C-alpha atoms as an extended CHARMM CRD file, in Angstrom:
* protein
*
       162  EXT
         1         1  UNK       CA              0.0000000000        0.0000000000        0.0000000000  PROA      1               0.0000000000
         2         2  UNK       CA              1.3350000000        3.4070000000       -0.9620000000  PROA      2               0.0000000000
         3         3  UNK       CA              1.6820000000        6.2050000000        1.5350000000  PROA      3               0.0000000000
         4         4  UNK       CA             -0.7810000000        8.4720000000       -0.2020000000  PROA      4               0.0000000000
         5         5  UNK       CA             -4.0960000000       10.0900000000        0.4030000000  PROA      5               0.0000000000
         6         6  UNK       CA             -7.1670000000        9.7770000000       -1.7940000000  PROA      6               0.0000000000
         7         7  UNK       CA             -6.3740000000       12.7580000000       -4.0370000000  PROA      7               0.0000000000
         8         8  UNK       CA             -3.6500000000       10.7400000000       -5.8000000000  PROA      8               0.0000000000
         9         9  UNK       CA             -6.2030000000        8.7780000000       -7.8140000000  PROA      9               0.0000000000
        10        10  UNK       CA             -8.1860000000       11.8750000000       -8.8170000000  PROA      10              0.0000000000
        11        11  UNK       CA             -7.8590000000       13.7000000000      -12.1360000000  PROA      11              0.0000000000
        12        12  UNK       CA             -6.1870000000       17.0740000000      -11.9580000000  PROA      12              0.0000000000
        13        13  UNK       CA             -2.9870000000       18.9940000000      -12.5460000000  PROA      13              0.0000000000
        14        14  UNK       CA              0.4480000000       18.5690000000      -11.0690000000  PROA      14              0.0000000000
        15        15  UNK       CA              3.7500000000       20.3920000000      -10.8260000000  PROA      15              0.0000000000
        16        16  UNK       CA              7.1120000000       18.6440000000      -10.7760000000  PROA      16              0.0000000000
        17        17  UNK       CA             10.0110000000       20.4420000000       -9.1080000000  PROA      17              0.0000000000
        18        18  UNK       CA             13.0560000000       19.1040000000      -10.9500000000  PROA      18              0.0000000000
        19        19  UNK       CA             16.7890000000       19.5500000000      -10.7120000000  PROA      19              0.0000000000
        20        20  UNK       CA             19.3370000000       19.3080000000      -13.4740000000  PROA      20              0.0000000000
        21        21  UNK       CA             22.7450000000       18.9300000000      -11.8400000000  PROA      21              0.0000000000
        22        22  UNK       CA             24.5490000000       19.5460000000      -15.1450000000  PROA      22              0.0000000000
        23        23  UNK       CA             23.8870000000       21.4040000000      -18.3830000000  PROA      23              0.0000000000
        24        24  UNK       CA             21.5190000000       19.4950000000      -20.6720000000  PROA      24              0.0000000000
        25        25  UNK       CA             22.1790000000       19.8410000000      -24.3780000000  PROA      25              0.0000000000
        26        26  UNK       CA             20.4950000000       17.3480000000      -26.6900000000  PROA      26              0.0000000000
        27        27  UNK       CA             17.4700000000       16.7790000000      -28.8890000000  PROA      27              0.0000000000
        28        28  UNK       CA             14.0620000000       16.8190000000      -27.2170000000  PROA      28              0.0000000000
        29        29  UNK       CA             11.3890000000       15.4980000000      -29.5390000000  PROA      29              0.0000000000
        30        30  UNK       CA             10.0800000000       17.9880000000      -32.0780000000  PROA      30              0.0000000000
        31        31  UNK       CA             11.7810000000       20.8670000000      -30.2010000000  PROA      31              0.0000000000
        32        32  UNK       CA             15.0800000000       19.7360000000      -31.7000000000  PROA      32              0.0000000000
        33        33  UNK       CA             18.3900000000       20.4840000000      -30.0170000000  PROA      33              0.0000000000
        34        34  UNK       CA             17.8850000000       22.4160000000      -26.8000000000  PROA      34              0.0000000000
        35        35  UNK       CA             20.1100000000       23.5820000000      -24.0050000000  PROA      35              0.0000000000
        36        36  UNK       CA             19.0520000000       23.8230000000      -20.3710000000  PROA      36              0.0000000000
        37        37  UNK       CA             21.3170000000       25.2050000000      -17.6700000000  PROA      37              0.0000000000
        38        38  UNK       CA             21.9770000000       23.2700000000      -14.4910000000  PROA      38              0.0000000000
        39        39  UNK       CA             19.4330000000       24.3310000000      -11.8940000000  PROA      39              0.0000000000
        40        40  UNK       CA             15.8220000000       23.9330000000      -10.8100000000  PROA      40              0.0000000000
        41        41  UNK       CA             12.6970000000       23.8820000000      -12.9330000000  PROA      41              0.0000000000
        42        42  UNK       CA              8.9350000000       23.6110000000      -12.5210000000  PROA      42              0.0000000000
        43        43  UNK       CA              7.0390000000       21.4760000000      -15.0140000000  PROA      43              0.0000000000
        44        44  UNK       CA              3.2360000000       21.8010000000      -15.2510000000  PROA      44              0.0000000000
        45        45  UNK       CA              1.1820000000       18.8300000000      -16.4110000000  PROA      45              0.0000000000
        46        46  UNK       CA             -2.2790000000       17.3350000000      -16.2240000000  PROA      46              0.0000000000
        47        47  UNK       CA             -3.6520000000       13.8670000000      -15.6600000000  PROA      47              0.0000000000
        48        48  UNK       CA             -7.2050000000       13.0390000000      -16.6210000000  PROA      48              0.0000000000
        49        49  UNK       CA             -6.9130000000        9.3100000000      -17.3520000000  PROA      49              0.0000000000
        50        50  UNK       CA             -7.1250000000        6.0890000000      -15.4020000000  PROA      50              0.0000000000
        51        51  UNK       CA             -5.1870000000        6.2210000000      -12.1470000000  PROA      51              0.0000000000
        52        52  UNK       CA             -5.3600000000        9.9950000000      -11.9740000000  PROA      52              0.0000000000
        53        53  UNK       CA             -2.4410000000       12.1630000000      -11.0080000000  PROA      53              0.0000000000
        54        54  UNK       CA             -0.5530000000        9.3420000000       -9.2710000000  PROA      54              0.0000000000
        55        55  UNK       CA             -0.3810000000        7.2550000000      -12.4380000000  PROA      55              0.0000000000
        56        56  UNK       CA              0.9970000000       10.1560000000      -14.4790000000  PROA      56              0.0000000000
        57        57  UNK       CA              3.5340000000       11.1860000000      -11.8430000000  PROA      57              0.0000000000
        58        58  UNK       CA              4.7000000000        7.5850000000      -11.3750000000  PROA      58              0.0000000000
        59        59  UNK       CA              5.2710000000        7.3770000000      -15.1210000000  PROA      59              0.0000000000
        60        60  UNK       CA              7.3950000000       10.5390000000      -14.9930000000  PROA      60              0.0000000000
        61        61  UNK       CA              9.4340000000        9.0260000000      -12.1500000000  PROA      61              0.0000000000
        62        62  UNK       CA             10.2010000000        5.7970000000      -14.0510000000  PROA      62              0.0000000000
        63        63  UNK       CA             13.7340000000        5.2730000000      -15.2640000000  PROA      63              0.0000000000
        64        64  UNK       CA             12.8530000000        2.7880000000      -18.0120000000  PROA      64              0.0000000000
        65        65  UNK       CA             10.2740000000        4.4580000000      -20.2180000000  PROA      65              0.0000000000
        66        66  UNK       CA              9.7130000000        5.4010000000      -23.8010000000  PROA      66              0.0000000000
        67        67  UNK       CA             10.3280000000        9.1000000000      -24.3250000000  PROA      67              0.0000000000
        68        68  UNK       CA              6.9990000000       10.5600000000      -25.3410000000  PROA      68              0.0000000000
        69        69  UNK       CA              6.4850000000       13.9600000000      -23.6620000000  PROA      69              0.0000000000
        70        70  UNK       CA              9.1360000000       16.7030000000      -23.6140000000  PROA      70              0.0000000000
        71        71  UNK       CA              9.4720000000       16.2640000000      -19.8620000000  PROA      71              0.0000000000
        72        72  UNK       CA             10.5190000000       12.6090000000      -20.3500000000  PROA      72              0.0000000000
        73        73  UNK       CA             13.9240000000       13.7330000000      -21.6080000000  PROA      73              0.0000000000
        74        74  UNK       CA             14.3360000000       16.0250000000      -18.6430000000  PROA      74              0.0000000000
        75        75  UNK       CA             13.2620000000       13.5120000000      -15.9810000000  PROA      75              0.0000000000
        76        76  UNK       CA             15.8060000000       11.0500000000      -17.3750000000  PROA      76              0.0000000000
        77        77  UNK       CA             18.5710000000       13.6780000000      -17.3580000000  PROA      77              0.0000000000
        78        78  UNK       CA             17.7340000000       15.1520000000      -13.9520000000  PROA      78              0.0000000000
        79        79  UNK       CA             15.7320000000       14.2930000000      -10.8690000000  PROA      79              0.0000000000
        80        80  UNK       CA             12.3090000000       15.1380000000       -9.4890000000  PROA      80              0.0000000000
        81        81  UNK       CA             12.6480000000       16.6750000000       -6.0180000000  PROA      81              0.0000000000
        82        82  UNK       CA              9.0380000000       17.4100000000       -5.0580000000  PROA      82              0.0000000000
        83        83  UNK       CA              5.5530000000       17.0300000000       -6.4960000000  PROA      83              0.0000000000
        84        84  UNK       CA              2.5090000000       19.2390000000       -6.0680000000  PROA      84              0.0000000000
        85        85  UNK       CA             -0.9560000000       17.8730000000       -6.8620000000  PROA      85              0.0000000000
        86        86  UNK       CA             -4.0670000000       19.9490000000       -7.4780000000  PROA      86              0.0000000000
        87        87  UNK       CA             -7.2250000000       17.8080000000       -7.7050000000  PROA      87              0.0000000000
        88        88  UNK       CA             -9.4410000000       19.0660000000      -10.5330000000  PROA      88              0.0000000000
        89        89  UNK       CA             -6.7520000000       21.5870000000      -11.4680000000  PROA      89              0.0000000000
        90        90  UNK       CA             -5.8340000000       22.6520000000      -14.9830000000  PROA      90              0.0000000000
        91        91  UNK       CA             -2.1500000000       22.8740000000      -15.9340000000  PROA      91              0.0000000000
        92        92  UNK       CA             -2.5100000000       26.1580000000      -17.8460000000  PROA      92              0.0000000000
        93        93  UNK       CA             -4.2280000000       27.8190000000      -14.8810000000  PROA      93              0.0000000000
        94        94  UNK       CA             -1.4340000000       26.6390000000      -12.5700000000  PROA      94              0.0000000000
        95        95  UNK       CA              1.1630000000       27.8910000000      -15.0100000000  PROA      95              0.0000000000
        96        96  UNK       CA             -0.5460000000       31.3050000000      -15.2010000000  PROA      96              0.0000000000
        97        97  UNK       CA             -0.6650000000       31.5530000000      -11.3880000000  PROA      97              0.0000000000
        98        98  UNK       CA              3.0250000000       30.6640000000      -11.2480000000  PROA      98              0.0000000000
        99        99  UNK       CA              3.9190000000       33.3630000000      -13.7810000000  PROA      99              0.0000000000
       100       100  UNK       CA              2.7950000000       35.9390000000      -11.1930000000  PROA      100             0.0000000000
       101       101  UNK       CA              5.5530000000       34.7640000000       -8.8310000000  PROA      101             0.0000000000
       102       102  UNK       CA              8.9610000000       36.4060000000       -9.0200000000  PROA      102             0.0000000000
       103       103  UNK       CA             12.1300000000       34.8110000000      -10.2720000000  PROA      103             0.0000000000
       104       104  UNK       CA             10.6230000000       32.4710000000      -12.8880000000  PROA      104             0.0000000000
       105       105  UNK       CA             11.7910000000       32.3050000000      -16.4920000000  PROA      105             0.0000000000
       106       106  UNK       CA             10.7610000000       30.4940000000      -19.6810000000  PROA      106             0.0000000000
       107       107  UNK       CA             13.9020000000       28.5770000000      -20.6630000000  PROA      107             0.0000000000
       108       108  UNK       CA             12.5330000000       27.0200000000      -23.8930000000  PROA      108             0.0000000000
       109       109  UNK       CA              9.5050000000       28.2560000000      -25.8010000000  PROA      109             0.0000000000
       110       110  UNK       CA              7.0410000000       25.4470000000      -26.4790000000  PROA      110             0.0000000000
       111       111  UNK       CA              8.4480000000       23.0220000000      -23.8900000000  PROA      111             0.0000000000
       112       112  UNK       CA              5.5490000000       20.8710000000      -22.7230000000  PROA      112             0.0000000000
       113       113  UNK       CA              3.0130000000       23.1080000000      -24.4100000000  PROA      113             0.0000000000
       114       114  UNK       CA              2.9510000000       21.9180000000      -28.0190000000  PROA      114             0.0000000000
       115       115  UNK       CA             -0.7680000000       21.1140000000      -27.5810000000  PROA      115             0.0000000000
       116       116  UNK       CA             -1.4940000000       24.4280000000      -25.8410000000  PROA      116             0.0000000000
       117       117  UNK       CA             -2.2670000000       27.7490000000      -27.5090000000  PROA      117             0.0000000000
       118       118  UNK       CA             -2.3920000000       29.6820000000      -24.1990000000  PROA      118             0.0000000000
       119       119  UNK       CA              1.0470000000       29.2070000000      -22.6440000000  PROA      119             0.0000000000
       120       120  UNK       CA              4.4940000000       29.9680000000      -24.0450000000  PROA      120             0.0000000000
       121       121  UNK       CA              5.7990000000       26.8640000000      -22.2110000000  PROA      121             0.0000000000
       122       122  UNK       CA              4.8530000000       24.4860000000      -19.4080000000  PROA      122             0.0000000000
       123       123  UNK       CA              8.4170000000       24.5260000000      -18.0780000000  PROA      123             0.0000000000
       124       124  UNK       CA              9.7060000000       27.4040000000      -15.9750000000  PROA      124             0.0000000000
       125       125  UNK       CA             13.1820000000       27.9900000000      -14.6290000000  PROA      125             0.0000000000
       126       126  UNK       CA             13.3960000000       28.7680000000      -10.9000000000  PROA      126             0.0000000000
       127       127  UNK       CA             15.9620000000       30.7710000000       -8.9450000000  PROA      127             0.0000000000
       128       128  UNK       CA             17.3960000000       28.9370000000       -5.9530000000  PROA      128             0.0000000000
       129       129  UNK       CA             16.2200000000       25.4240000000       -5.1210000000  PROA      129             0.0000000000
       130       130  UNK       CA             12.5830000000       26.0990000000       -6.0140000000  PROA      130             0.0000000000
       131       131  UNK       CA             11.1120000000       24.9490000000       -2.6870000000  PROA      131             0.0000000000
       132       132  UNK       CA              9.9930000000       28.4340000000       -1.6450000000  PROA      132             0.0000000000
       133       133  UNK       CA              8.4870000000       29.0970000000       -5.0680000000  PROA      133             0.0000000000
       134       134  UNK       CA              6.6310000000       25.7760000000       -5.0500000000  PROA      134             0.0000000000
       135       135  UNK       CA              5.2850000000       26.5230000000       -1.5620000000  PROA      135             0.0000000000
       136       136  UNK       CA              4.0980000000       29.9970000000       -2.6530000000  PROA      136             0.0000000000
       137       137  UNK       CA              2.3110000000       28.4070000000       -5.6050000000  PROA      137             0.0000000000
       138       138  UNK       CA              0.8290000000       25.6530000000       -3.4150000000  PROA      138             0.0000000000
       139       139  UNK       CA             -0.6850000000       28.2470000000       -1.0990000000  PROA      139             0.0000000000
       140       140  UNK       CA             -2.0210000000       30.2930000000       -4.0320000000  PROA      140             0.0000000000
       141       141  UNK       CA             -3.8470000000       27.3170000000       -5.5800000000  PROA      141             0.0000000000
       142       142  UNK       CA             -4.5410000000       25.2050000000       -2.4800000000  PROA      142             0.0000000000
       143       143  UNK       CA             -2.4060000000       22.3640000000       -3.7540000000  PROA      143             0.0000000000
       144       144  UNK       CA             -0.8210000000       19.4800000000       -1.8730000000  PROA      144             0.0000000000
       145       145  UNK       CA              2.9500000000       18.8740000000       -1.8140000000  PROA      145             0.0000000000
       146       146  UNK       CA              4.5200000000       15.4260000000       -1.6390000000  PROA      146             0.0000000000
       147       147  UNK       CA              7.9670000000       13.8980000000       -1.5630000000  PROA      147             0.0000000000
       148       148  UNK       CA              8.8890000000       11.6200000000       -4.4500000000  PROA      148             0.0000000000
       149       149  UNK       CA              8.9510000000        8.6250000000       -2.0860000000  PROA      149             0.0000000000
       150       150  UNK       CA              5.2030000000        9.0850000000       -1.4690000000  PROA      150             0.0000000000
       151       151  UNK       CA              4.5790000000        7.6350000000       -4.9260000000  PROA      151             0.0000000000
       152       152  UNK       CA              6.2470000000        4.2920000000       -4.1790000000  PROA      152             0.0000000000
       153       153  UNK       CA              5.3150000000        1.3220000000       -2.0450000000  PROA      153             0.0000000000
       154       154  UNK       CA              6.9540000000        0.9680000000        1.3450000000  PROA      154             0.0000000000
       155       155  UNK       CA              9.2190000000       -2.0510000000        1.4810000000  PROA      155             0.0000000000
       156       156  UNK       CA             11.5110000000       -3.6190000000        4.0460000000  PROA      156             0.0000000000
       157       157  UNK       CA             14.3910000000       -1.9230000000        2.2300000000  PROA      157             0.0000000000
       158       158  UNK       CA             12.5490000000        1.4000000000        2.2560000000  PROA      158             0.0000000000
       159       159  UNK       CA             10.5830000000        1.5550000000        5.5230000000  PROA      159             0.0000000000
       160       160  UNK       CA              8.2310000000        4.4450000000        6.1970000000  PROA      160             0.0000000000
       161       161  UNK       CA              9.5340000000        4.8530000000        9.7390000000  PROA      161             0.0000000000
       162       162  UNK       CA             12.7030000000        3.8300000000       11.4990000000  PROA      162             0.0000000000
């Protein structure tokens, strides 16, 4: 049994706080060759299918996966540090709320938003480690923040408490 609450299975929007520990320079799908600086980023996505937000986030956290979405390249090159879930949320609305916060930049036009005509990108660069920014956004949209380990089963090798 996962250490989650019932919102995990609901449809909604999510934000991944990711870290790239080194410069990323490579092809990303139809975007072609892109370059991302080492640092922290927020990625905005939605999950409306079976399994809700948890299923989508778990897919992003997988190491062995087919690269399909722009963020797949990034999650394989970097690491997800924190996840925010917003039951019933819409990724573009979250992204717009985030754009009101200071210190965010659009590192690559069209990243994660090739199916969106509202947003310049669904990836934003963050100053610092991004935790304060994610918390400000969580409070603004009444989201719920989780550690990455919340999306995995507890095992003897990975106990929930010591």
